[in-house]
C-alpha positions in Angstrom: -16.6 -6.7 -41.7 -18.5 -6.1 -38.4 -16.7 -7.0 -35.3 -18.6 -9.4 -32.8 -17.3 -10.2 -29.0 -16.5 -13.8 -28.8 -18.2 -16.2 -26.6 -17.5 -15.7 -22.9 -15.4 -18.9 -21.6 -17.9 -18.7 -18.6 -21.9 -18.9 -18.4 -24.2 -16.4 -16.9 -24.4 -18.6 -13.9 -20.6 -18.1 -13.0 -21.2 -14.3 -12.5 -23.5 -15.1 -9.5 -26.5 -13.0 -8.0 -26.4 -9.3 -9.5 -28.0 -6.3 -8.3 -31.8 -5.6 -8.3 -33.2 -3.7 -11.3 -33.8 -0.8 -8.9 -30.4 0.3 -8.7 -28.7 2.9 -11.2 -27.7 1.2 -14.5 -24.3 2.5 -14.2 -23.8 0.9 -10.9 -25.3 -2.7 -12.0 -23.4 -2.7 -15.1 -20.4 -2.0 -13.1 -21.0 -4.7 -10.2 -21.7 -7.0 -13.4 -18.5 -6.2 -15.1 -16.8 -6.8 -11.6 -18.6 -10.2 -11.4 -17.5 -11.0 -14.8 -13.8 -10.2 -14.1 -14.1 -12.1 -10.8 -15.0 -15.2 -12.8 -13.2 -14.9 -16.0 -10.1 -12.8 -15.2 -9.1 -14.0 -11.7 -11.0 -17.6 -12.2 -12.4 -17.1 -8.6 -15.4 -19.6 -8.8 -17.5 -18.4 -6.0 -18.8 -15.1 -4.4 -19.7 -13.4 -1.2 -22.5 -11.6 0.6 -23.2 -8.1 1.9 -22.9 -7.7 6.0 -26.8 -8.4 5.5 -26.2 -11.7 4.0 -27.2 -11.2 0.3 -25.0 -12.9 -2.1 -23.4 -10.5 -4.7 -21.6 -11.6 -7.5 -19.0 -8.7 -7.4 -18.0 -9.4 -3.5 -15.5 -11.8 -3.7 -15.7 -15.0 -1.2 -13.8 -14.7 2.2 -10.6 -16.9 1.0 -10.1 -15.0 -2.0 -10.2 -11.6 -0.3 -7.8 -12.8 2.4 -5.5 -13.6 -0.3 -5.9 -10.0 -1.5 -7.4 -11.0 -5.0 -9.2 -7.6 -5.0 -5.8 -6.0 -5.4 -4.3 -5.6 -8.9 -0.3 -5.0 -7.9 2.0 -5.9 -5.0 2.0 -2.2 -4.6 -1.4 -1.7 -4.3 -1.6 -4.2 -1.6 1.2 -2.6 0.4 -0.3 0.6 -0.1 -3.7 -0.8 1.9 -1.5 -2.4 4.6 0.6 0.6 5.3 -2.5 2.8 5.3 -4.2 0.3 7.8 -1.5 1.0 10.2 -2.0 4.4 10.4 -5.4 4.3 12.2 -9.0 4.9 11.0 -9.9 5.4 7.3 -10.3 2.6 5.4 -12.9 -0.4 5.6 -10.9 -3.8 5.6 -14.0 -5.7 4.9 -15.1 -3.5 1.7 -11.4 -2.9 0.7 -10.4 -6.5 0.3 -13.7 -8.1 -1.0 -16.4 -5.5 -2.5 -14.4 -5.4 -6.0 -16.8 -2.1 -6.8 -15.1 -0.5 -3.8 -13.8 3.2 -4.8 -11.1 2.9 -1.8 -9.9 -0.7 -3.7 -9.8 1.3 -7.0 -7.9 3.8 -5.3 -5.0 1.4 -3.7 -5.1 -0.1 -7.4 -4.4 3.3 -8.9 -2.0 4.8 -6.6 -0.1 2.0 -5.2 1.9 1.7 -8.5 1.8 5.3 -9.0 2.7 6.5 -5.7 5.5 4.1 -5.6 7.2 5.8 -8.7 6.6 9.6 -8.0 8.6 10.4 -11.1 5.7 8.5 -13.2 3.3 9.9 -11.0 4.4 13.4 -11.7 4.0 12.9 -15.5 0.7 11.5 -15.1 -0.4 14.7 -13.0 1.5 17.3 -15.5 -0.3 15.4 -18.2 -3.8 15.7 -16.7 -3.4 18.8 -15.0 -1.9 20.2 -18.3 0.4 21.6 -15.7 4.0 21.1 -17.1 5.4 23.9 -14.7 4.8 21.0 -11.7 8.6 19.9 -10.9 8.2 17.5 -7.9 5.8 15.5 -6.2 6.6 16.1 -2.2 3.8 13.9 -0.3 1.2 11.7 -1.2 -1.6 10.6 1.3 -4.1 8.6 0.7 -7.8 8.5 2.8 -6.0 11.5 4.2 -7.6 13.3 7.2 -5.2 15.2 9.6 -4.5 13.7 13.3 -5.4 16.6 15.3 -8.7 17.8 13.7 -9.1 20.8 15.8 -6.0 22.5 14.2 -7.8 22.0 10.9 -11.4 22.4 10.3 -12.6 20.7 13.2 -14.8 18.1 11.6 -14.4 14.2 10.0 -14.0 15.5 6.6 -11.3 12.9 4.7 -10.0 13.1 1.4 -9.1 10.3 -0.8 -5.6 11.7 -1.6 -4.0 14.8 -0.8 -0.6 16.0 -2.3 1.9 18.3 -1.9 3.7 19.6 -5.0 6.6 21.8 -6.1 6.0 23.6 -8.9 7.7 26.7 -10.7 6.1 29.0 -8.6 6.6 27.4 -5.2 4.8 24.8 -3.5 1.1 23.9 -3.6 -1.5 21.6 -2.6 -3.5 18.9 -4.5 -6.7 17.1 -3.4 -7.9 14.3 -5.6 -11.5 13.0 -5.5 -12.1 9.4 -7.2 -15.5 8.6 -8.2 -16.5 4.7 -9.3 -19.9 3.7 -8.6 -20.7 5.8 -5.5 -22.5 9.1 -5.5 -21.3 12.2 -3.7 -21.9 12.4 0.1 -25.5 14.0 1.2 -23.9 14.7 4.6 -24.6 18.3 5.1 -22.9 20.5 7.9 -23.6 23.8 8.9 -20.2 25.4 7.2 -21.4 29.1 7.5 -21.9 28.9 11.2 -18.3 27.1 11.2 -15.5 30.1 12.5 -12.8 27.9 10.9 -14.4 27.8 7.3 -15.4 31.3 7.5 -11.6 32.3 8.7 -10.4 29.9 5.7 -12.9 31.5 3.1 -11.5 35.1 4.3 -7.9 34.2 4.4 -8.2 32.3 1.1 -10.4 34.0 -0.9 -11.2 30.8 -2.2 -15.0 31.2 -2.9 -16.9 33.9 -4.9 -19.8 33.9 -2.4 -18.9 31.7 0.7 -22.4 32.2 2.4 -24.0 30.8 -0.9 -21.2 28.1 -1.4 -21.3 27.1 2.4 -25.3 26.4 2.2 -25.4 24.7 -1.3 -25.6 21.0 0.0 -25.4 19.9 -3.7 -21.6 20.5 -3.6 -20.9 20.3 0.0 -18.7 17.5 -0.1 -16.3 18.9 -2.6 -16.2 22.2 -0.7 -15.3 20.3 2.3 -12.4 18.5 0.4 -11.3 21.7 -0.9 -11.2 23.7 2.1 -9.3 20.7 4.0 -6.6 20.9 1.5 -6.2 24.7 1.6 -6.5 24.5 5.3 -3.7 21.9 5.6 -1.4 23.7 3.6 -1.9 26.9 6.1 -1.0 24.5 9.1 1.5 22.3 7.9 3.6 25.1 6.2 2.3 28.2 7.9 1.0 30.0 4.8 -1.5 30.1 2.1 -1.2 28.7 -0.8 -2.7 27.3 -3.7 -4.7 24.2 -3.6 -6.6 22.5 -6.6 -9.3 20.2 -6.5 -8.9 17.1 -9.1 -12.0 15.1 -9.6 -11.5 11.4 -11.1 -14.5 9.8 -12.0 -15.9 6.8 -14.4 -16.9 7.8 -18.0 -20.3 6.4 -17.5 -20.9 8.1 -14.1 -22.9 10.8 -15.7 -23.9 12.5 -12.3 -20.3 13.6 -11.5 -19.7 16.4 -13.9 -22.9 18.7 -13.3 -21.9 18.2 -9.7 -18.4 19.2 -10.4 -19.3 21.8 -12.8 -22.0 23.9 -10.2 -19.0 23.9 -7.9 -16.3 25.0 -9.8 -18.6 28.0 -10.9 -18.6 29.2 -7.4 -14.9 29.4 -7.2 -13.1 32.8 -7.6 -10.5 31.4 -9.3 -12.1 28.7 -11.7 -8.4 27.0 -12.5 -8.6 25.7 -9.3 -10.9 22.6 -9.9 -10.6 20.3 -12.6 -12.1 16.9 -13.6 -10.9 14.0 -15.7 -12.4 10.4 -16.6 -10.7 7.7 -15.6 -10.2 6.6 -18.9 -8.2 9.6 -19.7 -6.4 9.2 -16.6 -5.2 5.7 -17.2 -4.3 6.4 -20.9 -2.1 9.1 -19.4 -0.6 7.0 -17.3 0.1 4.2 -19.8 1.5 6.6 -22.1 4.3 7.4 -19.3 4.5 4.3 -17.9 8.3 4.0 -17.1 8.4 0.2 -17.8 6.7 -3.2 -19.1 5.5 -4.1 -15.7 3.7 -0.5 -15.2 2.3 -0.5 -18.3 1.0 -4.2 -17.8 -0.2 -3.1 -14.7 -2.6 0.0 -16.3 -3.9 -2.5 -18.9 -5.2 -4.6 -16.3 -6.8 -1.6 -14.3 -8.4 -0.6 -18.0 -9.8 -4.1 -18.4 -11.1 -4.3 -14.7 -12.7 -0.8 -14.3 -13.2 0.0 -18.1 -13.3 -2.4 -20.9 -16.9 -3.6 -20.3 -17.5 -4.9 -23.9 -15.3 -7.8 -22.7 -18.7 -8.8 -20.6 -21.3 -7.4 -23.1 -22.8 -10.7 -24.2 -23.3 -11.9 -20.7 -25.0 -8.8 -19.9 -27.4 -8.9 -22.8 -28.0 -12.3 -21.6 -28.5 -11.5 -18.4 -30.6 -8.3 -19.5 -32.9 -10.8 -21.8 -33.5 -13.1 -18.5 -34.6 -10.5 -16.2 -36.5 -8.1 -18.3 -37.1 -10.0 -21.5 -40.0 -8.1 -22.6 -38.0 -5.0 -22.7 -35.4 -3.7 -25.3 -31.9 -2.2 -23.9 
């Protein structure tokens, strides 16, 4: 018997204003699902506005944002509060009110994991296929060094930087997380930077640094990977392996080609890995140390992956906005 999606307990109007049709489909669908999550799962009846005053159903109203409803666990909210005390790097308005914020997803994902580093270690062993990892030594979210002049001298920031212990010694892991946002289009003259050139010479990270540094399509990944490698040099006084891990939404079809283009430029392609968010969460669920942790991962799956829950209303929305087109 063919399974059907049960009727939604709310009407389409409860989901609020939606993005323009000109926005990418993945972003539109994600915003719509977050609107559904706000109305149905959180039970928040109203919605907020962009800084320009445009109402969007995927933005929490002021009271709900202030109450921390954008965070899926106490650990996520605590990570956000702690990170704010460390200085610039998180946007408090987007983090607390914009439900499609990648920074909010980052806190929701890594708040619980960083709170139990044994659990985090098992997740990393699984997604990286690295049974030789033995310990998580340090986790820094929205990481940038305090004295940039001692590192690479630019404003590069990575979503998560971890120091790990493995059977072969200490190494670094740079994790970049993508939800609806694209890779940064900011381009820097990396080939003219003595710091980047010195890093390329000392690490032999890239096959052809001149080509890599001028390839604007992979500039963000270059800078993030470079910051991880340079941080190990400065903090530990040695050139040690640094791996780049990209975690992206499974419906983000643009992330993979960019990552693959970057990986081909590495002297050792094993120093870059990508995994979609679905596999990352499945691995976290498989290794969850308790009922509460497992419940938290299932909530993340519902919020960020299970778009079939809002599918009936999505089709109703499409029919109302584009009645002559089939989707």
